[in-house]
N, C-alpha and C positions, 0 to 999 in steps of 0.2 A: 787031302781028301775032301775037306769042306768046300774048297774052291771047285773041285770036280762035281760034287753034288749040286752046288749052286748053279754051275754052268749047265748041267744037264736039266735041272728043274726049269731054268729060264728058257732053254730050247723047247722043252715040252709046253710051257706056257705060250710061247710064240706060235707053236704049231696049233695049239687049241684055239688061240685067238684067230688065226688064219682060217681055220675050219668054220668057226662061228661067223666070221666076216663073209666068207664065201657063201654061206648058207643064207644070210639075211640080205645080201646085196640085191638079189632079184626082187625080194619083197619091198625093199626101199624104193627101187626103180618103179615098181608097180604103184606104190603109194604116191610117188611124185607125179605120175602121169594120169592119175585117176580123174574122172570128170567131176567138176564142181557144180554146185547149184548156181543158177543165175542170180539168185537173191539170198542174202543172209541178213535178216532184220537186225541181228545183234552180233557185233564183232568186238572181241577183246584183244588188245595187243599188250604183251607184257615182255619184260626183258630182265635178265639177270646180268649184272656187271661183275667182272672179275679181272684180275691182273694176270698178265702172261709175260713171259720173257721173250723178247724178239730182238735179234741183233745186239745181244748183250745189254739190252735195256728192258725195263719193266714198263709195259704199256697197258692201258685200259682197253678191254674188249667187252662187247655185249653179245649175249645169245638171246635172240628174239623168238617168241612163240605167238602164234595167232590162233585163237579159239573162236569159233562162231557157233551160233545157234540157228538152225535152219527153220523153215516155215512150219515144220512138224514138231518143233521144240527139241530136236535132237542136237546134242553137242557134237562138234566135229573139229578136230585140229586141222587147220588149213595149211599151216606151215611152221617150220622150226628153223 
């Protein structure tokens, strides 16, 4: 019985994830194609390093983020 409950719960979680993903993908595409300012006087580049398993090995990876401040002093994430 426990296996059945676990299997059904996992299937529900997968369905929920799929619905969320389907809903936010258009917003992500819109964000990726938005126009950027010609000039950003201040730009910060940051990274977080982590280990992942790839081909039965542990390798180091980095996730980068770019934050900028525009000419009006507004912060904007330029890329992730």
